[in-house]
C-alpha positions as CSV (number, residue, x, y, z in Angstrom):
1,M,146.8,62.7,99.6
2,D,146.7,60.1,96.8
3,A,150.1,59.1,95.5
4,P,151.1,61.3,92.6
5,L,152.1,59.9,89.2
6,V,155.4,61.7,89.3
7,S,157.7,62.5,92.2
8,V,160.5,65.1,91.8
9,C,163.6,64.2,93.8
10,M,165.5,67.3,94.7
11,T,168.6,67.2,97.0
12,A,170.0,70.5,98.4
13,Y,173.0,71.5,100.4
14,N,174.1,75.1,100.6
15,H,172.0,76.0,97.6
16,E,170.6,79.2,99.0
17,A,171.4,81.2,95.8
18,Y,169.6,78.7,93.5
19,L,167.0,76.7,95.4
20,A,164.0,79.1,94.9
21,E,164.6,79.0,91.1
22,A,164.9,75.2,91.2
23,I,161.6,74.9,93.1
24,E,159.8,77.3,90.9
25,G,160.8,75.3,87.8
26,V,158.9,72.4,89.3
27,L,155.9,74.4,90.4
28,M,155.5,75.8,86.9
29,Q,155.0,72.4,85.3
30,R,151.8,72.0,83.5
31,T,150.5,68.4,83.8
32,A,147.3,66.4,83.6
33,F,148.4,64.4,86.7
34,G,149.6,64.8,90.2
35,V,153.2,65.9,91.0
36,E,155.0,66.0,94.3
37,L,158.3,67.6,95.1
38,V,160.4,65.7,97.6
39,L,163.1,68.1,98.9
40,G,166.0,66.4,100.7
41,E,167.9,69.1,102.7
42,D,171.1,68.1,104.4
43,C,171.6,70.5,107.3
44,S,173.0,73.4,105.1
45,T,175.0,76.1,106.8
46,D,173.2,78.9,104.8
47,R,169.5,79.7,104.3
48,T,168.8,76.6,102.2
49,A,166.8,74.8,104.9
50,E,164.8,78.0,105.7
51,I,163.9,78.4,102.0
52,G,162.8,74.8,101.9
53,R,160.6,75.1,104.9
54,E,159.0,78.3,103.6
55,Y,158.0,76.6,100.3
56,A,156.8,73.4,102.1
57,A,154.6,75.5,104.3
58,R,153.3,77.5,101.3
59,Y,152.5,74.3,99.2
60,P,151.7,71.6,101.8
61,G,150.0,69.4,99.2
62,R,152.8,69.6,96.7
63,I,156.1,69.9,98.5
64,R,157.5,67.6,101.2
65,L,160.7,68.3,103.1
66,V,163.0,65.4,104.0
67,A,165.7,66.3,106.6
68,G,167.4,65.1,109.7
69,P,169.1,66.5,112.8
70,E,172.6,66.2,111.3
71,N,174.4,66.2,108.0
72,V,174.5,62.7,106.4
73,G,176.4,63.5,103.2
74,W,175.3,63.5,99.6
75,R,175.0,59.7,99.2
76,A,172.7,59.1,102.2
77,N,170.7,62.3,101.5
78,Y,170.2,61.2,97.8
79,R,169.1,57.7,98.9
80,R,166.6,58.8,101.6
81,T,165.1,61.4,99.2
82,V,164.6,58.8,96.5
83,A,163.1,56.4,99.1
84,A,160.6,59.1,100.1
85,C,159.3,59.4,96.6
86,R,155.8,57.9,96.1
87,G,155.2,58.4,92.4
88,K,155.2,55.8,89.7
89,Y,158.0,57.8,88.1
90,V,160.8,59.9,89.6
91,A,162.3,62.9,88.0
92,F,165.5,64.5,89.2
93,C,166.6,68.1,89.7
94,D,169.3,69.1,92.2
95,G,168.9,72.3,94.2
96,D,171.4,74.2,92.0
97,D,169.8,73.2,88.7
98,R,166.4,74.2,87.1
99,W,163.9,73.3,84.5
100,C,163.1,75.7,81.7
101,D,160.2,73.9,79.9
102,P,156.8,73.8,81.6
103,L,155.9,70.7,79.6
104,K,158.9,68.7,80.6
105,L,157.1,66.3,83.0
106,Q,154.1,65.9,80.8
107,M,156.2,64.9,77.8
108,Q,158.2,62.4,79.7
109,A,155.3,60.8,81.6
110,E,153.3,60.4,78.4
111,L,156.3,58.7,76.8
112,L,156.8,56.3,79.7
113,E,153.1,55.5,80.0
114,A,152.9,54.7,76.4
115,D,155.9,52.3,76.4
116,P,156.3,49.9,79.4
117,S,159.6,48.6,77.9
118,C,161.1,52.1,78.4
119,G,162.8,52.4,81.8
120,M,163.8,56.1,81.6
121,C,163.9,59.1,79.3
122,Y,165.8,62.3,79.2
123,T,165.8,65.6,77.3
124,R,168.5,67.8,76.0
125,T,170.2,69.8,78.8
126,E,171.7,73.3,78.7
127,K,175.0,73.6,80.6
128,A,175.4,77.1,82.0
129,D,179.0,77.8,82.9
130,G,179.1,81.1,84.7
131,R,182.9,80.9,85.1
132,R,183.5,81.0,81.3
133,G,180.3,82.8,80.4
134,V,179.4,80.2,77.8
135,R,176.5,77.9,77.2
136,E,176.8,74.4,75.9
137,Y,174.2,71.6,75.3
138,L,174.3,68.0,76.3
139,P,174.5,65.8,74.4
140,Q,176.8,67.5,72.0
141,G,176.7,64.6,69.6
142,E,174.4,61.6,69.2
143,P,172.4,60.8,72.3
144,S,173.0,57.5,74.0
145,T,169.9,55.3,74.1
146,D,171.3,51.8,75.1
147,F,173.7,50.4,77.6
148,R,176.8,50.1,75.4
149,S,176.4,53.6,73.8
150,L,175.9,55.1,77.3
151,L,178.9,53.2,78.6
152,R,181.0,54.6,75.8
153,S,179.6,58.2,75.9
154,Y,177.6,59.3,78.9
155,T,175.2,61.9,77.6
156,I,172.5,62.2,80.3
157,G,172.1,65.4,82.2
158,N,170.7,64.1,85.5
159,C,168.4,67.1,85.8
160,S,166.7,66.1,82.6
161,A,166.0,62.5,83.5
162,M,162.9,60.6,84.6
163,G,162.8,56.9,85.5
164,R,160.5,54.3,86.8
165,R,160.6,54.2,90.5
166,D,160.4,50.4,90.7
167,L,163.6,50.2,88.6
168,L,165.3,52.7,90.8
169,E,164.4,50.7,93.9
170,R,165.8,47.5,92.3
171,F,169.0,49.4,91.4
172,Y,169.5,50.4,95.0
173,A,168.7,46.9,96.3
174,E,171.1,45.2,93.9
175,V,174.0,47.6,93.6
176,R,174.0,49.4,97.0
177,P,175.7,52.5,95.6
178,E,175.4,54.4,98.9
179,L,178.1,52.0,100.3
180,R,180.6,52.7,97.5
181,S,182.6,55.6,98.7
182,E,184.9,55.4,95.7
183,W,182.0,56.4,93.4
184,L,182.0,60.2,93.4
185,T,178.8,60.5,91.5
186,G,175.3,59.0,92.0
187,D,173.6,59.4,88.7
188,V,176.0,57.7,86.4
189,P,175.7,54.2,88.0
190,M,171.9,54.6,88.4
191,W,171.3,55.3,84.7
192,L,173.8,52.7,83.5
193,W,172.0,50.1,85.6
194,V,168.7,51.1,84.2
195,A,170.1,51.0,80.6
196,A,171.3,47.5,81.3
197,H,167.8,46.4,82.2
198,A,165.4,48.5,80.1
199,R,165.1,50.8,77.1
200,I,166.1,54.4,77.2
201,A,164.4,57.2,75.2
202,F,165.7,60.6,74.3
203,I,163.5,63.7,73.8
204,D,165.3,66.2,71.5
205,R,164.2,69.3,73.3
206,V,166.0,71.5,75.9
207,A,164.0,71.2,79.1
208,A,166.6,71.5,81.8
209,V,169.5,73.7,82.8
210,H,172.6,72.4,84.6
211,R,174.7,75.0,86.4
212,V,178.4,74.4,86.3
213,L,179.5,75.6,89.7
214,E,183.2,76.4,90.4
215,R,183.5,74.1,93.4
216,S,181.4,71.2,92.3
217,V,183.0,67.8,92.4
218,S,182.9,67.4,88.6
219,H,184.3,70.8,87.8
220,D,186.8,71.4,90.6
221,P,189.4,74.0,89.9
222,D,192.1,71.8,91.4
223,Y,193.3,69.5,88.5
224,A,194.2,66.6,90.8
225,R,190.6,66.4,92.1
226,R,189.3,66.7,88.5
227,I,191.3,63.7,87.6
228,A,190.1,61.8,90.6
229,F,186.5,62.5,89.6
230,C,187.1,61.4,86.0
231,D,188.9,58.3,87.2
232,S,185.9,57.5,89.4
233,V,183.5,57.8,86.5
234,A,185.8,55.6,84.4
235,E,185.9,53.0,87.2
236,I,182.1,53.0,87.4
237,G,182.0,52.2,83.7
238,L,184.5,49.4,84.1
239,W,182.4,48.0,87.0
240,F,179.3,47.9,84.9
241,D,181.0,46.6,81.8
242,D,182.4,43.7,83.9
243,R,178.9,42.8,85.3
244,Y,176.5,43.7,82.5
245,G,178.6,44.1,79.4
246,A,180.7,40.9,79.3
247,R,183.9,43.2,79.4
248,R,183.4,43.9,75.7
249,D,184.4,47.6,76.2
250,R,187.1,47.2,78.8
251,Q,190.0,48.2,76.5
252,R,188.1,51.2,75.2
253,L,187.2,52.3,78.7
254,L,190.8,52.0,80.0
255,R,192.1,53.9,77.0
256,R,189.6,56.7,77.6
257,K,190.4,56.8,81.3
258,S,194.0,57.3,80.5
259,E,193.6,59.8,77.8
260,V,191.3,62.0,79.9
261,A,193.8,62.1,82.8
262,L,196.7,62.7,80.4
263,W,194.9,65.5,78.7
264,V,194.4,67.3,82.0
265,L,198.1,66.7,82.9
266,S,199.2,68.0,79.5
267,R,197.7,71.3,80.6
268,N,198.5,71.2,84.3
269,G,201.1,69.6,86.6
270,T,204.6,68.6,85.8
271,A,206.2,66.5,83.1
272,A,207.2,64.0,85.8
273,A,203.5,63.7,86.9
274,Y,202.5,63.2,83.4
275,L,205.0,60.4,82.8
276,A,204.2,58.8,86.2
277,R,200.5,58.6,85.3
278,W,201.2,57.3,81.7
279,W,203.4,54.5,83.1
280,K,200.9,53.6,85.7
281,D,198.2,53.2,83.0
282,V,200.5,51.2,80.7
283,R,201.2,48.8,83.5
284,S,197.5,48.2,84.1
285,C,196.7,48.1,80.3
286,P,199.9,47.2,78.3
287,S,198.2,48.0,74.9
288,L,198.4,51.7,75.9
289,L,202.1,51.5,75.1
290,F,201.0,51.6,71.4
291,D,198.4,54.4,71.9
292,A,199.6,57.5,70.0
293,A,197.5,59.8,72.2
294,G,199.8,59.4,75.2
295,Y,202.9,60.4,73.1
296,G,201.1,63.2,71.3
297,L,199.8,64.9,74.5
298,F,203.3,64.7,76.0
299,V,204.8,66.4,73.0
300,K,202.1,69.0,73.2
301,K,202.9,69.6,76.8
302,L,206.6,70.1,76.1
303,L,205.9,72.5,73.2
304,L,203.4,74.6,75.1
305,R,205.6,74.7,78.2
306,R,202.8,75.7,80.4
307,K,203.7,76.7,84.0
308,P,202.6,73.8,86.2
309,E,199.5,74.4,88.3
310,K,200.0,73.5,91.9
311,P,197.3,71.2,93.4
312,E,195.4,72.7,96.3
313,K,196.2,71.3,99.7
314,P,193.4,69.2,101.0
């Protein structure tokens, strides 16, 4: 089969409840060009692999299954799935997310074809949080369309993004994110790197749905792990600011890192844990000693007197 214009990178692990809907969202796309779905399955313990094999057998010209004999983890699975993509452009949709607009790929490919200076584009994303029964939309404010704005406010829903494959391969060759175990997310460094090397475009139209799962790494019910994830995202930002931003946003990023952690601790944990984290942040960034947010959140904690939430045992 000739190489398609667009490859869809979909990674899946224990997504039995959602995978069929994610795949159908790809199959419903109406395009004037070829599209392939590359499904990276990582030895799930439920029926995810079986569902993937069934779809690959049903659509042999459109779906390719990438798998191995043993579980390799999300980083290696993500990397091998991207590497298997053959299209000029790569769109992303994890096995627990879905697309809701049949023209998503057509709109994005037309935009990238018309503007060679544009390295990636993304649409508005609906965040479906079944735990709280609410729906939100990303971005909530102004969309980020350049490196510094993205560094300050990350607004890209990964399931809404499409990028040039040659740029993604350059990113993997230069940054080697699969070797950085301290980075707890794969999409943030990818799109920050692309933003540092090319233009970003935003399509103001809801075309993708991101499910907020209770046990996902970014929405863990354990507050200590939530802080660890947020710290990781902040450290990614600092790493990119150091290499591509001339450290212009370092103070801003350190302040946000501290404020996010302290906000979580103002609602959970003990006063001692809050003060320990505040002092740790002040030692690494002395200007935080004059940041009113640290004091205000602590006063709020004392006034609310919430019962501390105990971190789950690992």
